[in-house]
matplotlib code that plots the C-alpha trace (Angstrom):
import matplotlib.pyplot as plt

x = [257.6, 257.6, 255.4, 257.4, 257.6, 256.8, 259.2, 258.7, 259.3, 259.7, 261.5, 265.1, 265.3, 268.0, 270.9, 272.0, 275.6, 275.4, 278.2, 278.7, 279.7, 276.8, 274.7, 276.2, 275.7, 272.4, 270.3, 267.2, 264.2, 261.0, 259.9, 257.9, 257.5, 254.0, 255.3, 258.2, 259.9, 263.5, 265.5, 268.1, 271.1, 273.7, 276.9, 279.4, 279.2, 276.1, 273.1, 269.7, 266.9, 263.0, 260.5, 256.7, 256.9, 259.5, 263.2, 265.6, 269.1, 271.1, 274.3, 276.2, 273.7, 270.9, 268.5, 265.4, 262.2, 260.7, 257.3, 255.6, 253.6, 255.6, 257.4, 261.0, 264.3, 267.5, 267.5, 269.6, 270.0, 271.7, 275.3, 275.8, 278.8, 276.7, 277.6, 274.6, 273.3, 269.8, 268.0, 264.8, 262.1, 258.8, 256.0, 256.1, 253.0, 253.0, 249.2, 247.3, 249.8, 249.6, 251.4, 255.3, 254.8, 257.0, 255.8, 252.7, 252.3, 252.5, 255.5, 259.2, 260.6, 264.5, 265.8, 269.0, 271.2, 274.5, 274.5, 272.8, 272.7, 275.0, 277.4, 275.0, 273.2, 276.3, 277.5, 274.4, 274.5, 278.1, 278.1, 274.5, 276.2, 279.3, 277.4, 274.8, 275.7, 278.9, 276.7, 273.1, 273.8, 274.3, 270.4, 269.0, 272.1, 271.0, 267.5, 268.2, 270.8, 268.2, 265.2, 267.8, 268.1, 264.3, 263.5, 266.1, 264.7, 261.2, 262.1, 263.0, 260.0, 258.1, 260.0, 259.3, 255.6, 255.4, 257.1, 255.5, 254.4, 250.6, 251.3, 254.0, 251.7, 249.1, 251.4, 252.7, 249.1, 248.6, 251.5, 250.8, 247.2, 248.8, 251.4, 248.4, 246.7, 249.9, 251.0, 247.5, 247.2, 250.9, 250.3, 247.5, 247.4, 246.9, 248.4, 249.4, 246.6, 244.3, 245.9, 245.0, 241.3, 241.2, 242.5, 240.6, 243.6, 245.9, 248.2, 251.0, 250.4, 250.3, 253.5, 255.2, 254.5, 255.0, 258.4, 259.5, 258.5, 259.5, 262.4, 260.7, 257.9, 254.7, 255.2, 259.0, 257.9, 255.2, 258.3, 260.3, 257.0, 257.1, 260.8, 260.8, 257.8, 259.6, 262.8, 260.3, 259.0, 262.0, 263.6, 260.9, 258.4, 258.7, 256.2, 257.7, 259.3, 256.9, 253.8, 255.6, 256.0, 252.5, 251.2, 253.3, 251.9, 254.8, 254.2, 256.0, 258.9, 261.5, 260.3, 260.5, 264.1, 265.1, 263.8, 264.9, 268.5, 268.7, 267.9, 269.2, 272.4, 271.2, 268.5, 265.6, 266.9, 270.2, 269.0, 266.8, 269.7, 271.9, 269.5, 268.7, 272.4, 272.9, 270.0, 271.4, 275.0, 273.2, 271.1, 274.2]
y = [-41.8, -45.4, -46.3, -46.4, -50.0, -50.0, -51.4, -54.3, -55.1, -58.5, -60.1, -61.6, -65.2, -66.8, -67.5, -70.6, -71.6, -75.0, -76.3, -79.7, -81.6, -80.4, -81.7, -85.1, -85.8, -84.2, -83.6, -82.5, -83.6, -82.3, -80.2, -77.0, -74.1, -72.9, -69.8, -68.1, -67.2, -68.5, -66.9, -69.4, -68.0, -70.1, -68.4, -71.1, -74.3, -75.6, -78.4, -78.9, -77.6, -78.5, -75.6, -76.6, -79.7, -78.7, -79.4, -76.4, -76.3, -73.6, -71.5, -68.9, -65.9, -67.7, -66.9, -69.2, -67.7, -70.8, -69.1, -70.2, -73.3, -74.1, -77.5, -77.3, -79.3, -80.7, -83.4, -86.6, -88.5, -85.7, -84.6, -80.9, -78.7, -75.8, -73.2, -71.4, -69.1, -69.1, -66.3, -67.2, -64.2, -64.0, -61.7, -60.8, -59.1, -58.5, -57.1, -59.7, -62.8, -65.0, -64.2, -64.7, -65.1, -62.9, -64.1, -65.6, -69.6, -69.6, -67.3, -68.9, -69.3, -68.9, -65.7, -64.7, -61.9, -63.3, -60.3, -57.9, -57.2, -59.9, -57.6, -55.9, -59.1, -60.9, -58.1, -58.1, -61.6, -62.0, -59.0, -60.8, -64.1, -62.3, -60.3, -63.0, -64.7, -62.7, -60.7, -59.9, -56.1, -57.1, -58.1, -54.9, -54.6, -57.9, -57.1, -54.4, -55.8, -58.8, -56.3, -54.4, -58.2, -58.6, -55.7, -55.9, -59.3, -58.0, -55.4, -58.4, -60.4, -57.5, -57.3, -60.9, -60.3, -57.6, -59.7, -63.2, -65.4, -66.3, -69.8, -70.6, -69.7, -72.0, -75.0, -74.1, -74.1, -77.4, -78.6, -76.8, -78.6, -82.0, -81.7, -80.2, -83.4, -85.5, -83.6, -84.1, -87.5, -89.0, -91.1, -93.0, -96.0, -95.0, -95.5, -93.5, -94.9, -93.5, -90.1, -89.8, -90.6, -87.9, -85.2, -86.7, -87.3, -90.0, -91.3, -91.4, -87.8, -86.8, -88.6, -86.8, -83.5, -83.8, -85.4, -82.7, -79.8, -81.5, -83.6, -86.6, -89.1, -88.5, -91.7, -90.8, -87.3, -89.1, -91.2, -88.0, -86.7, -89.5, -89.6, -85.5, -86.0, -88.7, -86.7, -84.1, -86.3, -88.0, -85.2, -83.0, -86.1, -89.2, -90.9, -94.6, -95.4, -98.4, -95.6, -93.3, -96.0, -96.8, -93.1, -92.5, -95.5, -97.7, -101.4, -102.3, -101.0, -103.0, -101.2, -98.1, -98.4, -99.8, -96.5, -94.1, -95.4, -95.3, -91.5, -90.4, -92.6, -93.9, -95.8, -94.0, -95.2, -93.8, -90.4, -90.1, -90.9, -88.5, -85.4, -86.4, -86.2, -82.9, -81.6, -82.8, -81.2, -77.8, -78.0, -78.9]
z = [155.8, 157.3, 160.4, 163.4, 164.8, 168.8, 171.0, 172.7, 176.5, 178.3, 181.0, 180.9, 182.3, 181.1, 179.0, 177.5, 175.5, 173.9, 171.9, 170.2, 173.1, 175.4, 172.5, 172.0, 175.9, 176.3, 173.1, 173.9, 171.3, 170.7, 173.5, 174.1, 176.8, 177.6, 179.5, 177.5, 174.5, 173.3, 170.7, 169.4, 167.9, 165.6, 166.2, 164.9, 162.7, 161.3, 162.3, 162.3, 164.6, 164.3, 165.1, 164.7, 163.1, 160.4, 160.2, 159.5, 158.3, 160.4, 159.8, 161.5, 161.5, 161.8, 164.7, 165.6, 167.4, 169.5, 170.6, 173.8, 172.9, 169.7, 169.8, 169.2, 169.7, 168.4, 166.0, 167.4, 164.5, 162.5, 163.7, 164.0, 164.8, 166.1, 168.8, 169.6, 172.3, 173.6, 175.4, 177.3, 177.9, 179.2, 180.2, 176.3, 174.8, 171.1, 169.8, 167.8, 169.3, 172.1, 175.0, 174.6, 171.1, 168.9, 165.4, 164.1, 164.0, 159.9, 159.7, 159.2, 162.3, 161.2, 160.4, 158.7, 160.3, 158.5, 155.8, 157.8, 161.4, 162.6, 164.0, 166.4, 167.1, 168.2, 170.2, 172.3, 172.5, 173.9, 176.1, 177.4, 178.0, 179.6, 182.3, 182.9, 186.2, 187.4, 189.8, 191.0, 190.0, 186.5, 186.1, 185.2, 182.4, 181.2, 180.8, 179.0, 176.6, 176.4, 175.2, 172.7, 171.4, 171.3, 169.5, 166.9, 166.1, 166.0, 163.5, 161.0, 161.9, 161.0, 157.3, 156.7, 157.1, 154.6, 152.0, 152.7, 150.3, 150.1, 148.5, 151.2, 153.8, 152.5, 152.7, 155.8, 157.5, 156.0, 157.9, 160.9, 160.7, 160.5, 163.1, 165.5, 165.2, 165.8, 168.8, 170.3, 169.5, 169.3, 172.5, 170.4, 167.9, 164.5, 161.0, 158.1, 156.5, 159.6, 159.3, 155.4, 155.8, 158.7, 156.5, 153.4, 151.2, 150.0, 152.4, 150.3, 149.1, 152.9, 153.7, 150.8, 151.8, 155.3, 154.8, 152.3, 154.8, 158.2, 157.2, 158.7, 158.1, 160.1, 162.1, 162.7, 164.0, 166.3, 167.8, 167.9, 170.2, 172.1, 173.2, 173.6, 176.3, 177.8, 178.5, 179.9, 182.4, 183.2, 184.2, 186.0, 187.5, 190.0, 187.3, 187.2, 183.8, 182.9, 183.8, 181.0, 178.8, 179.0, 178.9, 175.8, 174.0, 173.6, 172.9, 176.3, 178.6, 176.5, 173.3, 175.0, 176.6, 173.2, 171.2, 173.9, 174.1, 170.1, 170.1, 173.4, 173.9, 177.2, 179.0, 180.7, 184.1, 183.5, 182.0, 185.2, 187.2, 185.7, 186.1, 189.6, 190.1, 188.6, 190.3, 193.7, 192.7, 192.2, 195.3, 197.2]

ax = plt.figure().add_subplot(projection="3d")
ax.plot(x, y, z, "-o")
ax.set_aspect("equal")
plt.show()
């Protein structure tokens, strides 16, 4: 007799729908949420999504687990046609894992429900999205649907844990160590050679294995982290743009503005103005 998997419970926070047009207008580069879990599901189309320092090619039926404290985001330089839904949860406790984490940091974050379980997953997501926001009385039903989705995903996580490849885990742990270092020091000045010395390996080998696993070179990953953090600061703080540029280690304001526009499609000033206007409209 197989061991019964305990049911999980979390608080439903939000449900987002994002299509290709929204992505083009508002790409969200690498960022993290410290107090919530996100379940990102691809309903139609395909594209790329970064989680924990690695890029993943996504297709219909793929569900991405974005644990609290885990960096994730879209690839603005890679076009996609995804229509996706994102369920946000908090107050989740899984034995042996940090708060609001559904899987271990070393576990693959992408699950595939295309051949098995897709119908159930999509019925829950579509029902949740349909009911969410219609009326306050629907919130309890939405929470039940969200927890049903959570537990179906957790069952698949447990199956993957049982079939994990030890060699693959070691490679992922190495990449995890490197990305942890980059995430902590991305605003500082260092070179690829410096990274090789720090990790006691050839910087050529480090760059090769990192790009093979992540899809970006280490220094390109650092630039994405800077732009992603700049988006967060522009949206959620009143810190002057010049100070943000300095905080994130850009050479000067002009360099910051050029890089930001290259990846996001708008200048830092225009980006902040857009979200201020959106916030004002919502409050009005």
